[in-house]
N, C-alpha and C positions, 0 to 999 in steps of 0.2 A: 549395458542398459543405463540410460540416463537416470540418475537418482535425484529425487526431490524430497525434502522434509517439509511437512506442514507442522509448524511449531505449535505445540500444545501447551498453552499457559492458562487455560481455563476461560478464555474470552473470545472464542471464535466459532464460526459456523464450520467446524472442522470436517464433519462427515461429508457435506456437500462438496467441499474443496477436494477432499481425498478422492471422491468418486470422479469428479471432473478431470483430475490429473491422471487417475488410473485409466480413464477412457482414452488417454493419449499414449498408452503403452509405456508408461514410466514406472520405475521402481519407486513407489511412494511409501513413506513412513510417517506416521503420526507420533511425534515424540517431543520431549523437552530436553533430551540429552544433549549436553553441550558439544561433545565431540562429534556425534552423528550430524548435528545441525551445522557445525562448522565445516565438515568435510564433504557434505552432499554437494552435488553439482548445482542445485538450486535450493533456496529456502523461501517458503511462503509464510508470512506473518499475518494471520487473519485477525479480526478484531470485531467484537460486538459488545456494546456497553458504554459506560462512561469513560472518558479520557483518563481521569485520575486513577480509577480502579484498574484499567488496563495497564497503565504504567506500573502500578504497584504489583500486578500479577507478573509482568515482565521481569521486574527487578528480583522477585522472589526466586525465579528459576534461571537467573543470569541471561535472560533474553536480550537485555540491552547490550551485554558483552558479545553475545553471539552475533547480533546484527553488526555492530561496529567492527568486530574482529574479521567477519567475513568481508565487509566492504573494504577494509584496509588491505585485504589479500586479493581484491578484485573479483570476489565471488558473488554472483548475482543474488539479490534479495528482492522479493515482491511483497509489498504490504497491501492489504485489502481492507477497505472501510476504515474502522478505527486503526487498523494496521497501517494505513496511509497517514492518518492524523498524527500518530505518535512520532512520525519522522520529523515533525515540525518542532520549533523551539518551545512553544507554549500551547496550552489548551485550557479552556474553562468551560465546564459543564455543570449545570445545576448550582452555579455560584461557587464551585470548587476549582480554584486555579491549580495547575500542575505544570511542572517542567516536562517537556518531551525529550526525545533523543537528541534534538538539536542538529539534525542533519540537513534540514531545509529551513531557511529563514522565513519566519511568519508565525502567525498564531491561529488557532482553531477557535471559532466562536459560533454563536447561534445563527441559523439562517434567518433572513428577513423575508418572511412570506406570510400570507394570510392563513395558510394551512401547513402545519408541520406535524409529523415528519414528512419529508420529501420521500414519497413511497411510490414506486412503480417505474415504468420505462421512460427514459428520456435520452435525448441526443447529446453527443459529445463532440465538441469542436476539436479536431485533432491538430496537433502542431506539425510543422514540417519536420521531416526526417525522424519521425517517431518510429520506434521499434514496436511498441505495444500496439499502436493504432494503425500500423501499416495496412492499407487497404480497407480501413474502417472509418474514414472521415464521415461524420454524419450518422454513424450507426447508433442504434438505440441499445442502452444497457439498463440493467435493473439496479435501482437505488433504494436504500432504506436508511435515512439519516436525518437528524435535526441540526447537526453542526457540520462545519466545513471550514477550510482555509480560504480566505479571500485573496491571498497573495502568496507568492512563492519566490524567494530570493536566494540565489546561489551564494553559499557561504564559503569563505576562504578557510585555510587551515588554522588561522588564528581564532576563528569563531566556532568551528565545528570539530567534532572528535575524529573526523576522517578527512584526509586531504584528497579531494577529487581532482586535483591538478587543474588543467585547463579544459576539463570535460564540460561541454555546454549542457544546460538544462533544457528539457522539452516539456512544456506544460500544456495539458489538455483542459478545456474549460466546459462548464455547463452552467446554464442559467435557470434558476427556479425562483419564482416570486420576484423580489427585488434584489436577489443575491446572484452575483456571478462568482463562481467558486472553482477551486482546483479539483478537476475530476480525474486527472491522471498526472503523474510526475515521473520523469526519467532523468537521471544524471549518472553517467558512468555505470557502475553495477547496481545502482539503486533504482528500483521501479516501484510504482505504487498506483493504486486506483481507489477512488472514493466509492465507486460502484462495485457490485459483486459480479465478477466475470463468471463465477461458477453457477450463477443463477440467470445468466444472460443468453441462454440458448446458443445459436450458432455464432453470433457475434462474440460472445464470451469465450467460446471454444477456439475461435480464430485468434483472439487476443492471447489466450494461454499458449496456443501453438507458436505464435510469434515470439513469446517470451522463451519458451522451451528451445526455440531455434538458436538462441544465443548461448545456451548452457554448454 
């Protein structure tokens, strides 16, 4: 049976994600154990809260090492919400700047909109050749966030802790207010979404099935 770890570092909507994955008949474990997280077929990194606090939580349980070590081995990782944001180089929330994992070029900042947070259902513009959004172009997903990345740049091995080689990146976009932001990201074994697939009904279940299909 395919095994998936939902990484437990104190900053995620973990129960909903565990249930959503269990509904796909997977062997799902909620843990922060390094070895289990490294060796599982798939790893999900959720995230709810401020960027700096989430990074601190990851560091405390070696979550940064788990993610980078898995990616170096070509083992898939899926970041969700702030779990996507921490994949970028930098983030700033509530005036607190922090370094991210540095796997994607770009910074996370506040949305430019009359009403924040961006909360509710919205459409995502799927990139060509997307694994996550295969069959889901224009689908609606559930968002809850006030911050996002406005750009995503593929980094080379001189700038990132993982060498993705010549793997192309695939970026999905969403527009809210005056912000066009990164709604999904894929490069090699790295996958991420700003929205919550575990709260996105059938579209979210389809996305998770798409991801599980490559494990």
